[in-house]
N, C-alpha and C positions, 0 to 999 in steps of 0.2 A: 492208669496211674501215672502221675508226673515223674519224670526222671529227676532224681535229686542231684543237685549241683554241689560238688565238693571242690573248693579251692584248696589246693595242696601247696603250702608254702615250704620251700626247701632251702635250708641254709647249709653252710660249709662245714660239714662234719664227715669224717671218714665213713660214717654209717649211711652216707648218701646212696651207696650202691644198693642198699635194701629198699630204697624208694622205688626202684624199678619193679620189684615184686609187689610192692604196695599198690602201685598204679594198676598193674595187671589184675590183682585180686579185686580191687574196688571196681574196675571195669567189668570183671566177671560177675560181680554181684549186681550189676545194672546201674551203677553210679556214673555220672558224667564227671570227669576229672579234668580240671584246668590247673596247670602248674605255674606257680610264680616262684622264680629262683632269685636269690640274692646274687649280687655280682661275684662275691667270693665263691659261691657254690659252683659257678661256671668253671672254676679252676679244677674241680673234681670231675664233673660230667658236663658234656656239651648239651645244650638245650635240645638239639635234634633228636637225641635218644628219647627224651621225655615226650617230645612231639609225636614220635612214632608210636610209643606205647599208649599215650593218652588219646591220640587221634585229634588233638586240639593244639592250637597255637600255644607256645610257652612264652610267658611274659618275664622279661629280665630287666628292662630298663625303665626308669622312672619317667624320663622324657624321651620317648621313642617317636619315630615318625608316625604321624596321625593318619590312620587308614580310614576311619569312619567318623572322626570328630567326636569320639566319646572320650571323656576323661577316664583313663584306664583304671586307676585305683578306685574310683567311684563306681564305675560300671561293673567291675569285678566284685566289689564289696556288695553291691546291690543284688547280683545274681546268685551269690553264695547261699546255700542252705546250711553249709557248715564250712568253716575255715579250719583246716587241719595242718598244723605245723610239724613236719616230720622229715628229717631230723631237725630239732631245734637246739641250737648252740647256746652256750652261756651268753654270748654276745647278743643274739637275737632276743633272748628272754630279758636281758638287761635293758635293751633299747625299748622294748615294749613296756616294761615295768616303769621306765622313766618317762614314758609318753613321747619318745623320740620317733618321729615319722620322717626319716631322712632317705628312704628308698621306697620303691614300689610296694614291697611286701609289708613293711611296717606302716606305711600310709594306708594300705588296704585294711590292715587289722584295726587301725584307728577309725576307719570309715564304716566298717561293717556293722550291721545289726544282728548278724548271724552269730551263733555260738562259735567260740574259738577254743580249739583243743590243741594242747601242746605236748609233743612227745620228745622229751629231752634226750640228748646224746652228747656225752662229753666224758672226759677223764674223771675218775672219782674225786681227785683233789679239787677239781673245778666244781663238780656237783656239790660237794660238801662245804665249799667256801661259804662263809657267813653271808656275804653279799648276794650270792646266787640263791641261797636258801631264803633270804629276806625277799628277794625279787619274786620267787615262786610263791611264798606266803602272801605277798601283796597281790599278785595276779589272781590267786585263788580267792582272795577276799572280794575281788571285783567280778567273780563269776567265771573266770577262765578255768577250764578243766585240764588236768594233767594226767597223762597216761604214761606210767613209768617214771623214771627209768627202771631197769632191772639190774641185778647183779650178774656179772659174767666176765668173760675175757674182753678186755678193752683194747683199743688200738695200740696202746703202749706195751701190750703183751701181759700186763698185770691183770689180776682178778680184782673186781671191785664193782661198786655201784656207779652207774652212769651209762650203761649199755642201752641202746635203743630197745624198747620192748619188742617182743616178737610181732611180726607183721600180722599173723593170724589173730592176735589179741586186739590189735588196732582195728582190723576189719570187722571182727565180731562186735566190738563196742560201737562202731559206726552203724552196723546193721541194727543192733538193739536200739540205738537212738532214734532211728527212723521207723521203728515198728509202731 
């Protein structure tokens, strides 16, 4: 059986720490995970941690040194069986909904033929913002799938909607998709 390729897009949310467990769990289930981080995400976690957990190179720069003369956003888009964005900030969702491809991750999303799943993580006020809700509705109409968010304790300390859905829920949905 072919190993399924998951491109895991990571944006700058406090929920980024949960991505470590997500990588570990997806690897435990037999998926190959390649991480693509936004520049802002590197402010929270260094790529080295994701490299060690995924056992793959982590991609962070749109115009990086060429090692094998492949255009990275195209080669990553082509190898993906699923593009999973977790955590996905309001910024990332908005840029994708607007067709903005100004970094490696958004360019990859625009270039892939694979399904794109988005796991939002943000404060409740941001999540409930009419613009964010419009962007989510727009992306859903284009076939993007959203997993979560859920209600719970947020980074602000408040309770509300916007919390990244539980990692086991994401892993279960990924497994079901490939059955």
